[in-house]
Structure formats: C-alpha cells, structure tokens
N, C-alpha and C positions, 0 to 999 in steps of 0.2 A: 838731173835733165836737161836736156837740151833745149835752149829757149829758141833757136832758129826752127827748129821741128815743131814746139808748140804754138808758135806763131804761124809757122804752114797750114797746122792743123784746125787752128782756130779760123783761119781764113777759109780754109775749105767747105767750113760747117757754118759758115755764118748765114745761108740762104737758108739752111735746113732749120738752125737755131729762132731765125726769124720768123719764118712760117710756124713752128712750134708754138712759139712764144706769143705769137698772134691770136693763133686758134685755141690754145688754153685761156689766156687771157679774156678773148672774146665771149667763150662759152663761160667763163664764170660771171661775167658781167649778166649775161642772158639769165643765169640763174639767178642773180643778185636781184634784177629787176622782175623778176617773176615772184619770188620769196614773198612780199608784202601781201598778194592776193592769197597764196598758200596758206600764210598765216593766219588773216583774217577770217580763212574759211576752215579751222583747224577743228573747229566744234562739230563740223557738218561731218568731217571726216570719222569721227570716233565710231560712228554706226557701220560705215563700212570697214574700219581697221577692225571691229568686234567681232566681225563673221570671217577674219581671217585667221588661220588656223595656228596654233601657238607656235609650232615650230617651224614656220615660216616668215613669223615676225622675229623671230630670234636670232634666225638664220641672217637676216637683211638686217638686223639691229632695228627694225622698227617699231617705233612708240609714237604716241599724240606727240608727246613732248618732242620728238624728233623735229615738227613739223612748226614750232614755237620760236625756237632760235635759229640764227642764221647756220651758226656752227653744226648743228643737229642735221637741218636741211642740206645743207653741201654734204652732208658726211654722206646720206644716203644717195643724192644724186649725182653726186660728181667723186668726191674725192676716195670713197670704197672700193671703186672699182673702174669706173671709166677715166678720171684721170690717171690712175695707175697703170692702167694699160698703154695708155698715151705714153707715159714717160718711161714705162719698162719698154716699150717699142721702141722709142728714141735709142735707150742704153743698150738694145741689143742687135741695132742698126751699127750702132758706132762700133761695139767690140766685133762684131763678126767681121767688120771693115778694118778696124785697125790693125791685125796679125794676118788672120786668114784672108783677107780680102788682100792686102799688099803681096801676100805668097802667091796669090790666085791670079793676080795681075802681073807678077813678075817684078813689082817695083821695089819688094822687100829687099831683093839682092843688092839693085842700086844703092837702095837708102845704107846697107850695111856696110858700102864700100867708101861711106862718108867717115869722118873721125868721131864715131858713135858706136858704143857696145851694144848691144841687145836688150840690156836691163835699163838703158837709158832710154831707149825706144818704150818698154813699156811704160816706164814712169813718166815721160812726156807726154803720151797717149791718154795715159789716167789721169793727170793732171788736166789736159785740155777737157775729159769727161767731164771732171768734176766743174770746171768752170761754165761749161755748157748746161750742164743740168741744172745748175744754181740759177742760170740766166733763166730758163723756161718755169723754175720754178717762183722766181720774184715775179714774172710776167703774169703769172698765175695769180697769184695774190693781190698785187695791184689791180688785177682785173676785179677782185671782190671789193677791196679798201675803196677803191674811189666810187663808183656806183653806190655804195653801201653809205658812202659820207655824203653822197648829193640824196639821198633817199631817208638820210635821217636813223639809219639803221644801226643798232648800238651791235660793235665788232670785238671781241678781244684779240687785241694786236701781239699782246703777248701768249696768248694761246694759241694763234697761229705760227708765231717762231717756233714755240715749243713742237707743234706738230710738224713745221716743216723739218725740224731736227731729225724726228721719228723717221718722216718718211725717206730723207735723205739716205737714214741709213737701212731702211729696206732695200732703195734702190741698188746701192751699194751691193747688198746680198746679189742680185743679179747682175751686177756689173762685174763681180768676181767670177761668178758663174761663166758667165758671156766671155770674158777671158780666156779662161782655161778652155772652153772650146775652140775657141780662136786660135789658140795656142796649139790645140791638139790636133786639129782638122788643115787639111791644104785646100779645100774647097769654101769658100765663104757660105753656099747653101749649107753645108753641112753646119757650119761654126753658127747658124743664125736658127736652124729649125731645131737642134738639140735642146738649147735652152729654152725654145719654145715651148717643146712637149714638155718639159718639164713645168713650166708656168700653166701650161693647162691642167696637167695634171695635179700641182698643188692647188689650183684653186678649187678643183674638182673634189678632190680631197676633203680640202676644209670646208665645201659647200654640204658634202654628204653626211660629213662630221657632225654639222649642227643640225640638218634637218633629222638624222636616225640616230639618237643616243646610244643604241648597239655600236657605232661605227665611230663616236665621239672620241674615243681613245687613239685614234690613228692619226688625227689631227695634229698630231706634234711632229708628224712626217712633212706638214706643209708651212711652206714659209708665211702663206698669208695668215696663218694661227697668229704669228708673232707680230704680225702689221696692228691688228687688232681692231678698233672704233676708232676712227678720227675725230668724233665727237667727243668721247670721252675725254681724250688726250687734250683736246681744246678746251675743254670747259675745266678740266680738272688741273689743267695746266701743269702737269707731272708726267715726266717720263716714264714709261713702262720699263726701267731699266733691266730687269733680267729677260724680257722678250729680245729688246734690243740688242743685248749682250749677245743673245743666239746669230740674232741677223748679222752683226758686224764679224762675229765668228766665222760665219759660213762663208762668207764674203770673203773675209782674209785668209781662210785657210785654201780656197779655191784660187785667189789671185797668188797665193805663194807658188800653189801647183803651175801655175799659169806663167810664173817667172822661170820655174826648173823646166817643164817641158818645152817654152819658147829657148831657152839658153842652149838646150840639148837639140835642136830640131835641125833636121838637114836641109837648110835651104835651096843650096847651091846644086 
C-alpha cells in the first residue's frame, strides 16, 4: 500500500465521511429517543399486528417482541434496510470514483506516472474505504449508545459488536462488486449504476421470496438473504458463519476479478 495515496484519499473524503457520520448518528439518536414511547405502547400494537398478513410479518421480521427491545426495534426501523442502503450508497459512490472515476477524469494516468503500481492503487483505496466505513459505523452506534445510556435503556454492547462484524462483511460483498465494475468500465456512471441495479434486484428477489413461498428457493441468489435479521444477531450474540462465509466469498471473488481487470486495463 502507498501511505501518501491513503492520506490523500482520506483527506478527499473527510467531508463526505463527516456528513454520513453525522447523519447516521443523528438518525440513530432520533430512533432511540422514540423507543420508550413505542415500548410502552407495545400492547396496543398487538391488535394491529394481528391484522397483518403472516407473510408480510415474516418478510419484514415483524413480531410483538420486536418492539420491546432496542435491538428488535432498531432492526425493523433502521438496520434492516435504511441504514444498509445509506452505507451501501457510500460504498458504491466510493468504488465508482476509485478506479472508473479516476480514469474518466484522466487523473489515473497521472497517478500511475508516480512510483506506484496498479495493485498498490487498488489496495490503498480499499484500505481507505475500510477506514471510512468503520468511522461511519462507529458514529452510528455512538448515536445509539449515548442516548440509550441517558434514557436508561438497556443495550447489549457485545451484541452490537457482533452485528457490526456481520454488517461489515455484508458491505464488503458490495465493495467487491463495486470495485469490479469500477475496474471494468471507463465511465463512472456505468460503474455506479451496474452495482446499484444488482442491489435493487437482490432486494427484490429476497422480498418476493419471503412474501411468496413458491419463490423462496430463489432467495439463495440474493445477498440480502445472507444479511439476515440484525435483531437475531444482536440478541443471540452469534455470527451466522455460513451466511457470512458466502458474503465474504462473494466480496473476495469480485475483488480478485477487479485486480485482474484493472491490472490489464488500457488506461493510456
């Protein structure tokens, strides 16, 4: 890795990371502040939930118990989709700029005139993504922990740690995909819309598979199936090894492909 490049990329993304961190932590704090009123009215929600179709409740992992713990509540309201989309959006914006964006702007040619090879560029930018995504994730959880401590809400810190590892591996899968398309295309717009299309299709396949039993078998094709239920991970405090193995493998395979494609790419 090239530490000068790492320092430059971290500097370039400092404002974006700050805004994402502030946004995710503020949303976390808002959700935590609402939780006590939701928890106290959980019994009132029982009648409403009884009217929901069973398939709908199963698709969105909704149960009465989901509203009695902070982990279950945040899982439904934040970590199952909204937070995931925010961090994947950051990831794909980062990957599209890292290779295709540099080529598109003509700055990659200048970068490679420096004493740095292509794999160093790839690994250095990957390291900066890891640092940035960890900062945003940490800000998210700080936005949970501090308001929860003030309000006297019991939180499983170890459960959140386990969940953060699972979530990071999920984001890694999309990072690998994003880097592959960024290496493949010369145009940044193509490099971001291709993985976004996969993201949309993956979520749709997973959702349809949950709602309609006949399509359940197709969920194995969706990365969201392997993300699972955040509440279960936080409450059980156990990493779903097989599912995370699939996600890590997908990320690794596409990252290797990105290295192969980028190394052979005609940039000049």
